[in-house]
C-alpha positions as CSV (number, residue, x, y, z in Angstrom):
1,M,-7.2,15.7,-22.8
2,K,-5.7,13.1,-25.1
3,T,-7.5,9.8,-25.6
4,I,-5.6,6.7,-24.2
5,G,-5.7,3.6,-26.4
6,V,-5.1,0.5,-24.3
7,I,-4.2,-2.9,-25.9
8,G,-5.3,-5.3,-23.2
9,G,-6.7,-8.8,-22.7
10,M,-3.3,-10.5,-22.2
11,G,-4.7,-11.3,-19.7
12,P,-8.0,-9.8,-18.7
13,Q,-7.4,-9.5,-14.9
14,A,-4.2,-7.6,-15.5
15,T,-6.0,-5.3,-17.9
16,M,-8.7,-4.5,-15.4
17,D,-6.1,-3.9,-12.8
18,F,-4.4,-1.5,-15.1
19,E,-7.6,0.4,-15.8
20,A,-8.2,0.7,-12.1
21,R,-4.7,2.2,-11.7
22,I,-5.4,4.8,-14.4
23,H,-8.5,5.9,-12.5
24,R,-6.8,6.0,-9.1
25,I,-3.9,8.0,-10.5
26,S,-6.3,10.4,-12.3
27,Q,-8.0,11.1,-9.0
28,K,-4.6,12.3,-7.7
29,L,-3.4,14.3,-10.7
30,I,-6.6,15.8,-12.2
31,P,-9.2,18.0,-10.5
32,Q,-12.2,15.8,-10.0
33,F,-15.8,16.6,-10.9
34,V,-18.3,13.7,-11.0
35,N,-17.0,11.4,-13.9
36,R,-15.2,14.2,-15.8
37,G,-11.8,14.1,-14.0
38,Y,-10.4,11.2,-16.1
39,P,-8.8,11.0,-19.5
40,P,-10.9,9.5,-22.3
41,M,-9.8,5.8,-22.7
42,V,-10.6,3.1,-25.2
43,V,-9.6,-0.5,-24.3
44,Y,-9.3,-3.4,-26.7
45,Y,-9.2,-6.9,-25.2
46,V,-7.1,-9.2,-27.5
47,R,-8.3,-12.8,-26.9
48,E,-5.2,-14.5,-28.4
49,A,-1.6,-14.9,-27.6
50,P,0.4,-11.8,-28.7
51,M,2.7,-13.8,-30.9
52,V,2.1,-16.4,-33.7
53,L,2.3,-19.8,-32.1
54,N,3.3,-23.2,-33.4
55,S,0.6,-25.7,-34.4
56,D,1.1,-27.4,-31.0
57,G,0.5,-24.2,-29.1
58,S,4.2,-23.7,-28.2
59,T,6.1,-20.5,-28.8
60,P,8.5,-20.5,-31.8
61,E,12.1,-19.4,-31.5
62,K,11.5,-16.5,-33.8
63,L,8.8,-14.3,-32.5
64,E,6.2,-12.7,-34.8
65,P,3.2,-10.5,-33.9
66,A,-0.2,-12.2,-34.0
67,P,-2.5,-10.7,-36.6
68,Q,-5.1,-10.1,-33.9
69,L,-2.6,-7.9,-32.0
70,L,-1.9,-5.8,-35.1
71,D,-5.7,-5.6,-35.9
72,A,-6.3,-4.2,-32.4
73,A,-3.6,-1.6,-32.9
74,K,-5.1,-0.6,-36.2
75,K,-8.6,-0.2,-34.7
76,L,-7.3,1.8,-31.7
77,G,-5.2,4.0,-34.1
78,A,-8.5,5.3,-35.5
79,V,-9.8,6.5,-32.1
80,A,-6.9,7.2,-29.8
81,D,-4.1,9.8,-29.5
82,F,-1.5,7.3,-28.2
83,L,-1.2,3.7,-27.2
84,V,-0.2,1.7,-24.1
85,I,-0.1,-2.0,-23.8
86,A,-1.2,-3.6,-20.5
87,S,1.2,-6.5,-20.9
88,N,4.9,-6.8,-21.2
89,T,5.5,-9.5,-23.8
90,P,3.8,-7.6,-26.7
91,H,6.5,-5.0,-26.4
92,F,8.7,-7.3,-28.5
93,F,6.5,-6.0,-31.3
94,K,6.5,-2.3,-30.4
95,K,7.7,-1.2,-33.9
96,E,5.1,-3.3,-35.8
97,I,2.3,-2.2,-33.5
98,E,3.2,1.5,-33.9
99,E,3.2,1.0,-37.7
100,A,-0.2,-0.7,-37.6
101,A,-1.7,2.0,-35.4
102,G,0.0,5.0,-36.9
103,L,0.5,6.1,-33.2
104,R,3.2,6.2,-30.7
105,I,3.4,3.6,-27.9
106,L,4.2,4.7,-24.4
107,S,6.3,1.8,-23.5
108,I,6.1,-0.2,-20.2
109,V,9.7,-1.2,-20.6
110,Q,10.9,2.4,-21.1
111,V,9.2,3.8,-18.1
112,T,10.6,1.0,-16.0
113,L,14.2,1.7,-17.3
114,E,13.7,5.4,-16.5
115,K,12.7,4.5,-12.9
116,I,15.8,2.3,-12.5
117,K,18.0,5.2,-13.9
118,R,16.4,7.7,-11.5
119,E,17.0,5.4,-8.5
120,R,20.6,4.7,-9.7
121,Y,20.1,1.0,-9.1
122,K,23.2,-1.1,-10.1
123,K,21.6,-4.6,-9.8
124,V,18.0,-5.7,-10.1
125,G,16.1,-8.9,-10.1
126,I,13.6,-9.7,-12.8
127,I,10.5,-11.9,-12.4
128,A,8.6,-12.7,-15.6
129,V,7.0,-15.4,-17.6
130,G,9.2,-17.7,-19.6
131,D,8.9,-16.1,-23.0
132,T,9.7,-12.7,-21.6
133,L,12.8,-13.9,-19.9
134,K,13.9,-16.2,-22.7
135,H,13.8,-13.5,-25.3
136,R,15.4,-10.9,-22.8
137,L,12.9,-8.1,-22.9
138,Y,14.4,-6.4,-19.9
139,Q,17.9,-8.0,-19.7
140,E,19.2,-6.5,-22.9
141,P,18.3,-2.8,-22.2
142,L,19.4,-3.2,-18.6
143,E,22.8,-4.5,-19.8
144,R,23.1,-1.6,-22.2
145,M,22.5,0.7,-19.3
146,G,25.3,-1.0,-17.3
147,V,22.8,-2.5,-14.8
148,A,23.4,-6.0,-13.7
149,N,20.4,-8.3,-13.4
150,V,19.4,-11.6,-11.9
151,T,16.5,-13.7,-13.3
152,I,14.5,-16.4,-11.6
153,T,15.3,-20.0,-12.5
154,A,13.7,-21.8,-15.4
155,E,11.8,-24.1,-12.9
156,A,10.5,-21.1,-10.9
157,S,9.5,-19.4,-14.2
158,R,7.6,-22.6,-15.3
159,R,5.7,-22.7,-12.0
160,L,4.9,-19.0,-12.2
161,D,3.6,-19.5,-15.7
162,E,1.1,-22.0,-14.4
163,E,-0.1,-19.6,-11.7
164,I,-0.5,-16.8,-14.2
165,W,-2.5,-19.0,-16.6
166,A,-4.7,-20.1,-13.7
167,L,-5.3,-16.5,-12.8
168,M,-6.2,-15.7,-16.4
169,E,-8.7,-18.6,-16.4
170,G,-10.4,-17.4,-13.2
171,K,-9.1,-20.3,-11.2
172,V,-7.6,-20.0,-7.7
173,A,-3.9,-19.1,-8.0
174,L,-1.4,-20.5,-5.6
175,K,-0.6,-17.1,-4.2
176,N,1.3,-18.2,-1.2
177,R,4.0,-20.2,-2.9
178,S,5.8,-18.4,-5.7
179,P,6.3,-15.0,-4.1
180,L,8.2,-16.2,-1.1
181,E,10.2,-18.7,-3.0
182,T,11.2,-16.1,-5.6
183,M,12.3,-13.5,-3.0
184,K,14.3,-16.2,-1.1
185,F,16.1,-16.8,-4.4
186,L,16.7,-13.2,-5.5
187,F,17.7,-11.3,-2.4
188,P,20.7,-13.4,-1.3
189,R,22.1,-12.3,-4.8
190,D,22.3,-8.7,-3.6
191,V,19.6,-7.2,-5.9
192,E,18.6,-3.7,-4.9
193,A,15.1,-3.9,-6.5
194,V,12.9,-6.4,-8.3
195,I,11.0,-5.8,-11.6
196,L,7.6,-7.4,-11.7
197,G,7.9,-8.1,-15.4
198,C,4.4,-9.5,-16.0
199,T,1.3,-7.4,-15.4
200,E,-0.4,-10.3,-13.5
201,L,2.4,-10.3,-10.9
202,P,1.0,-7.3,-8.8
203,I,-2.1,-9.4,-8.4
204,L,-0.3,-12.6,-7.4
205,F,2.3,-10.7,-5.4
206,D,-0.2,-8.4,-3.8
207,E,1.3,-8.7,-0.3
208,W,4.7,-7.6,-1.7
209,V,3.9,-4.8,-4.1
210,G,3.9,-2.0,-1.5
211,Y,7.5,-2.5,-0.6
212,P,9.8,0.3,-2.1
213,F,12.2,-2.3,-3.6
214,M,9.4,-3.7,-5.8
215,I,9.2,-2.1,-9.3
216,N,5.7,-2.3,-10.7
217,P,5.9,-1.5,-14.4
218,G,2.1,-1.4,-14.7
219,E,1.8,1.3,-12.1
220,L,4.6,3.3,-13.7
221,L,2.9,3.0,-17.1
222,A,-0.5,4.1,-15.7
223,E,1.0,7.2,-14.2
224,A,3.0,8.0,-17.4
225,A,-0.2,7.6,-19.4
226,V,-2.3,9.9,-17.3
227,R,0.5,12.5,-17.3
228,Y,0.9,12.4,-21.0
229,A,-2.9,12.5,-21.6
230,I,-3.2,15.7,-19.6
231,S,0.0,17.3,-21.0
């Protein structure tokens, strides 16, 4: 089996969730024998923001990959056969990461777009952190596919950012507020499905993720990674 290289840590809870998904999916797709029914996997936890920040900690208008992110890619490139990133925002730097690693990235964005194409969705909602929405990680490729999209409001995104940061810090997240408010905003706008465009969202939206209209990119990526590892 191929070795999966995982760039994680942005944040840690989402990375642990992704690792668990890899193992659960492996149990379904690979004949099991003690601990041998799983692909080899090396996980690197990046402990910085994926982009270079301003001196005040804010995100600049022009995004550039953080040196720590590219260093993680280089180190994984020496031990893995391909890479995945257990976070959405770093995919803005897919090209730079692949060059640093010398390996292909199996993209969380691409597997999500493929799901939307298979299901023939014409209009989807997008829930994500502010930077991911502002720089249009999902909006642009969806529009190129001819798929209309609706994003949450700037205020809703700001509140969601706060809950995600709290989750990363191990604090109690306000799990009962944002999911319901977000759905009340999106579904009157006739979306057929909703992209959970941040890997913390399946944890915060845990009561919603089982619905068929919820698109969980992390779950899609985990399955694609296992299938590619055993191909």
